[in-house]
C-alpha positions in Angstrom: 0.0 0.0 0.0 1.3 3.4 -0.9 2.2 5.5 2.1 0.3 8.5 0.9 -3.0 6.6 0.4 -5.4 7.3 3.3 -7.5 4.4 4.4 -11.3 5.2 5.0 -11.0 5.2 8.8 -7.7 7.1 9.1 -8.0 9.5 12.0 -10.7 7.5 13.8 -9.7 6.3 17.3 -11.4 3.3 18.9 -11.1 2.3 22.5 -11.8 -1.3 23.1 -12.4 -3.1 26.4 -12.4 -6.4 24.7 -11.6 -10.0 25.1 -12.2 -13.4 23.4 -13.4 -13.2 19.8 -16.6 -11.2 19.0 -15.5 -7.6 19.8 -11.9 -8.2 18.8 -13.1 -9.4 15.5 -15.2 -6.3 15.0 -12.4 -3.9 16.0 -9.9 -5.7 13.8 -12.1 -4.9 10.8 -11.9 -1.2 11.9 -8.1 -1.5 12.2 -7.8 -3.0 8.7 -9.6 0.1 7.5 -7.1 2.4 9.1 -8.7 3.2 12.5 -6.4 3.4 15.5 -7.6 0.7 17.9 -6.4 1.0 21.5 -7.0 -2.4 23.1 -7.3 -2.3 26.9 -6.1 -5.5 28.6 -6.2 -6.6 32.2 -3.0 -7.0 34.3 -1.5 -10.4 34.6 -2.6 -12.2 31.5 -4.4 -9.7 29.3 -7.1 -10.9 26.9 -7.7 -14.6 27.8 -7.8 -15.5 24.1 -4.0 -15.1 24.2 -4.0 -18.5 26.0 -6.5 -20.4 23.9 -3.8 -22.3 22.1 -0.2 -22.1 20.9 -0.6 -23.0 17.2 0.6 -19.8 15.5 4.4 -20.0 16.2 3.7 -20.2 19.9 0.9 -17.6 19.8 -2.8 -18.2 20.0 -4.3 -18.7 16.5 -7.5 -17.1 17.8 -5.6 -14.0 19.1 -3.5 -13.6 15.9 -6.7 -13.8 13.8 -8.6 -11.0 15.5 -6.1 -8.7 17.0 -3.6 -7.5 14.3 -3.1 -3.8 13.9 -4.0 -2.8 17.5 -2.2 -1.1 20.3 -2.1 -3.2 23.5 -2.4 -1.2 26.7 -2.5 -2.9 30.1 -4.7 -1.0 32.7 -6.0 -2.0 36.1 -9.5 -0.6 36.0 -9.9 -1.2 39.7 -7.2 1.5 40.2 -8.5 5.1 40.2 -5.5 6.5 38.3 -5.9 3.9 35.5 -9.6 4.7 35.3 -8.8 8.4 35.0 -6.3 7.6 32.3 -8.9 5.6 30.4 -11.4 8.5 30.7 -8.8 10.8 29.2 -8.2 8.4 26.3 -11.9 8.0 25.7 -12.4 11.7 25.7 -10.3 11.9 22.5 -11.9 8.8 21.0 -14.5 8.4 18.3 -15.7 4.9 19.3 -15.9 3.1 22.6 -16.7 -0.6 22.4 -16.8 -3.2 25.2 -17.8 -6.8 25.9 -17.3 -7.1 29.6 -19.9 -9.0 31.7 -23.3 -7.1 31.7 -23.1 -4.1 34.0 -19.4 -4.2 34.6 -18.5 -1.3 32.3 -21.2 0.9 34.0 -20.0 0.0 37.5 -16.5 1.1 36.5 -17.8 4.5 35.1 -17.7 3.5 31.5 -21.4 2.9 30.8 -22.8 4.2 27.5 -25.1 6.7 29.2 -22.4 8.2 31.3 -19.8 8.4 28.5 -22.2 10.0 26.0 -23.4 12.5 28.6 -19.8 13.7 28.6 -19.4 13.6 24.9 -22.5 13.4 22.7 -20.4 12.8 19.6 -19.0 9.5 21.1 -20.2 6.3 19.6 -20.6 3.5 22.1 -21.1 -0.2 21.3 -21.9 -2.7 24.0 -21.7 -6.4 22.9 -23.2 -9.0 25.2 -24.3 -12.6 25.1 -28.1 -12.2 25.3 -28.8 -8.5 25.5 -29.0 -5.8 28.2 -32.2 -7.0 29.7 -34.4 -10.1 29.9 -34.1 -13.3 32.0 -30.8 -14.3 30.3 -29.2 -10.9 30.7 -26.6 -12.2 33.3 -26.1 -15.7 31.8 -22.6 -16.5 30.8 -22.4 -16.7 27.0 -19.7 -18.4 25.0 -20.0 -19.1 21.3 -21.0 -22.8 21.3 -23.5 -22.2 24.2 -25.2 -19.4 22.3 -25.4 -21.6 19.2 -27.2 -24.1 21.4 -29.7 -21.6 22.7 -30.3 -20.2 19.3 -31.2 -23.6 17.9 -28.3 -23.8 15.5 -26.6 -26.9 16.9 -30.0 -28.7 16.7 -29.7 -28.3 12.9 -26.0 -29.2 12.6 -24.8 -32.8 12.3 -26.1 -36.1 11.2 -29.6 -37.5 11.8 -28.1 -39.5 14.7 -26.1 -36.8 16.5 -25.7 -33.0 16.7 -22.4 -31.3 15.9 -20.7 -28.0 16.5 -20.1 -25.9 13.3 -16.4 -25.8 12.7 -15.9 -22.1 13.3 -17.2 -19.6 15.9 -20.3 -18.5 14.1 -22.0 -16.7 17.1 -18.9 -14.6 17.7 -18.4 -13.8 14.1 -22.1 -12.9 13.6 -22.0 -10.6 16.7 -18.7 -9.1 15.7 -19.9 -8.3 12.1 -23.1 -6.7 13.3 -21.1 -4.6 15.8 -18.7 -3.6 12.9 -21.5 -2.7 10.6 -23.4 -0.8 13.3 -20.3 1.2 14.2 -19.7 2.1 10.5 -23.4 3.2 10.2 -23.0 5.3 13.4 -19.9 7.0 12.0 -21.7 7.8 8.8 -24.7 9.1 10.7 -22.4 11.3 12.9 -21.0 12.9 9.8 -24.5 14.1 8.8 -25.9 14.9 12.3 -22.9 15.6 14.5 -24.2 13.2 17.1 -22.9 9.8 18.2 -25.0 6.7 19.0 -25.3 4.1 21.7 -25.3 0.7 20.0 -26.2 -2.7 21.6 -25.5 -6.0 20.0 -25.9 -9.5 21.4 -24.5 -12.8 20.1 -28.0 -14.3 20.6 -29.7 -11.7 18.5 -27.1 -11.9 15.8 -27.6 -15.7 15.4 -31.4 -15.2 15.7 -31.2 -13.2 12.5 -29.2 -16.0 10.8 -31.8 -18.5 11.9 -34.4 -16.9 9.7 -34.9 -19.7 7.3 -35.3 -22.6 9.8 -37.5 -20.3 11.9 -40.0 -19.6 9.2 -39.7 -23.1 7.8 -40.8 -24.6 11.1 -43.2 -21.9 12.2 -45.2 -22.3 9.0 -44.2 -25.7 7.7 -45.3 -27.6 10.8 -42.2 -29.5 11.5 -38.5 -28.9 12.1 -35.9 -29.1 9.3 -34.0 -32.4 9.6 -30.3 -32.7 10.4 -28.9 -33.8 7.1 -25.2 -34.1 7.5 -23.5 -32.7 4.4 -26.8 -32.7 2.4 -29.1 -29.8 2.1 -32.2 -30.1 4.3 -34.7 -29.0 1.6 -32.9 -29.0 -1.9 -31.9 -32.0 -4.0 -29.6 -32.9 -5.5 -27.4 -30.7 -3.2 -24.5 -32.4 -1.4 -21.6 -34.9 -1.8 -21.6 -37.6 -4.5 -19.0 -40.3 -4.9 -17.1 -40.6 -8.2 -15.3 -43.5 -9.8 -12.0 -42.7 -8.2 -13.5 -42.7 -4.7 -13.4 -39.0 -4.2 -16.5 -36.9 -3.7 -17.8 -33.9 -5.6 -20.4 -31.6 -4.0 -23.0 -30.2 -6.5 -26.1 -28.2 -6.3 -29.1 -28.1 -8.6 -31.2 -24.9 -7.8 -33.8 -25.0 -10.6 -35.7 -27.3 -12.9 -33.7 -25.9 -15.8 -30.5 -27.0 -14.1 -32.1 -30.4 -13.4 -32.8 -30.9 -17.1 -29.2 -29.9 -18.0 -27.8 -32.3 -15.5 -30.0 -35.2 -16.8 -29.4 -34.6 -20.5 -25.8 -33.4 -20.6 -24.1 -34.9 -17.6 -25.9 -38.0 -16.6 -26.9 -38.8 -20.2 -30.2 -40.0 -18.9 -32.9 -37.6 -20.5 -35.7 -40.0 -19.4 -35.1 -38.8 -15.8 -36.6 -35.5 -16.7 -40.0 -37.3 -17.1 -39.5 -39.5 -14.1 -42.4 -38.7 -11.6 -40.1 -39.1 -8.6 -37.9 -36.2 -9.7 -40.4 -33.9 -11.4 -39.7 -30.9 -9.1 -37.5 -30.1 -6.1 -39.9 -31.2 -3.4 -40.2 -34.6 -5.1 -36.5 -34.9 -5.7 -35.8 -34.2 -2.0 -38.5 -36.7 -0.9 -36.7 -39.3 -3.1 -33.2 -38.3 -2.3 -31.9 -41.8 -1.5 -33.0 -43.0 -4.9 -31.7 -39.9 -6.6 -28.3 -40.3 -4.9 -28.1 -43.9 -6.2 -28.8 -42.7 -9.8 -26.3 -39.9 -9.6 -23.5 -42.0 -8.1 -24.2 -44.8 -10.6 -23.6 -42.3 -13.4 -20.6 -40.7 -11.8 -18.9 -44.0 -11.4 -17.4 -43.5 -14.9 -15.8 -40.2 -13.9 -13.0 -39.0 -11.8 -13.8 -36.2 -9.4 -11.6 -33.7 -11.4 -13.2 -34.8 -14.7 -16.7 -34.5 -13.3 -16.0 -30.9 -12.0 -14.9 -29.9 -15.5 -18.0 -31.4 -17.0 -20.3 -29.8 -14.5 -18.7 -26.4 -15.0 -19.1 -26.7 -18.8 -22.8 -27.4 -18.3 -23.4 -24.7 -15.7 -24.0 -26.9 -12.7 -22.5 -25.5 -9.5 -20.0 -27.8 -7.9 -17.1 -27.9 -5.5 -14.3 -30.2 -4.2 -14.2 -30.9 -0.5 -10.9 -29.4 0.6 -9.0 -29.6 3.8 -7.9 -26.4 5.6 -4.4 -27.0 4.4 -5.7 -27.3 0.8 -7.7 -24.2 1.3 -4.7 -22.2 2.5 -3.0 -22.8 -0.9 -6.2 -22.7 -2.9 -5.4 -21.8 -6.5 -7.9 -18.9 -6.4 -6.2 -17.4 -3.4 -2.8 -17.8 -5.1 -3.8 -16.5 -8.5 -5.4 -13.4 -6.9 -2.5 -12.7 -4.6 -4.6 -12.8 -1.5 -1.8 -13.7 1.0 0.0 -11.0 3.0 2.7 -11.0 5.6 2.2 -9.1 8.9 4.3 -8.8 12.0 3.8 -10.5 15.4 5.8 -11.0 18.6 6.7 -14.5 17.2 8.0 -13.1 13.9 6.3 -12.7 10.5 3.0 -14.5 9.9 1.1 -14.9 6.7 -2.6 -14.2 6.6 -5.3 -13.3 4.0 -6.5 -9.9 2.9 -10.0 -8.8 4.2 -12.8 -9.7 1.8 -13.8 -6.1 0.7 -11.6 -4.8 -2.0 -11.3 -1.0 -2.8 -9.5 0.0 -5.9 -6.2 1.8 -5.1 -6.3 0.8 -1.4 -5.2 -2.1 0.6 -6.0 -3.1 4.2 -3.5 -2.0 6.9 -2.7 -5.5 8.1 -0.8 -4.2 11.1 1.2 -6.1 13.6 -0.2 -8.4 16.3 0.7 -6.6 19.6 2.5 -8.2 22.5 0.7 -7.8 25.8 1.2 -4.3 27.0 3.5 -3.4 24.2 2.0 0.2 23.9 1.3 0.9 27.5 4.2 3.3 28.2 3.6 5.2 25.0 -0.1 5.6 25.6 0.4 6.6 29.2 2.8 9.3 28.1 0.5 10.5 25.3 -2.6 10.8 27.6 -0.8 11.8 30.8 -2.8 14.3 33.0 -2.4 17.8 31.7 -1.4 16.8 28.2 
């Protein structure tokens, strides 16, 4: 990135009382856009996500993922002088975001109402597990547990057993809604001169994502089945074994695509007129029979050859890749999506954020060591400065 190219959030300062994944994920997006993010960590161990694992050259892979580009400042918020320092920092900030246990920030003097009474231009964002009120207000909330309460885990897995999705979807959902809410509030402040008090919960974020199963069960009369790697309501949509033993995932989204699959891939045009497969609900109802037909036809193809044929016909498909295979995916390599960034353990390689802006590139700053910026920030925001 050229040194004279200003990123969209250059000049914006964010103060973050954050830990774990959700708020750090949101503020890392802001840092990638050029915001200054001052991450306040507790004495002793800092953000407990620092100790989740040691997989990234001895650092926590979770922490590396969501904390690059920030300044780490260790403050003891039980200490009056450190609280006063944090108030001075916040007084010059544009955004204050926190995910302490409900009520903790307010007890320390950093509740949204108090902060915005001092500075109406300040944008505050409180992220919680279940929201600021209601019977679950004080319930401890971690990613998998919120997934359970939101019904997501009941949909994930095989018919015999539920399963956890492979990534922290509640944290990511909450973090992304916090991020988009903060951007919206910054835009609104540009027009009105006033800040906003935002509230986001992991539960509400996942509740939004549960829209399809919610409506399907509320009005369909029965829950969506757990279907493993198959789609719960579309067929064919899922993995199918080929002649070389590998599996190809494919998806047919319309009757037009079904006709193309039958005539040009399966070479079985009579299936178009087969009453079992006349439309998607019927195809889904006869999915076992349909799978037997498809895999019988695919037995004469390798997985790679079948993908080429499906692409040529316009049938969506994919190979099932491991994380290692994904990390060197030909699409990532061809588009130059890998970037190196600094960390206390030395250079690490990650991926550019998904939004591309012509002429700009994300900041991709260093992952901070615990308390790395404490002395400098104390000096910058010393009393009387």
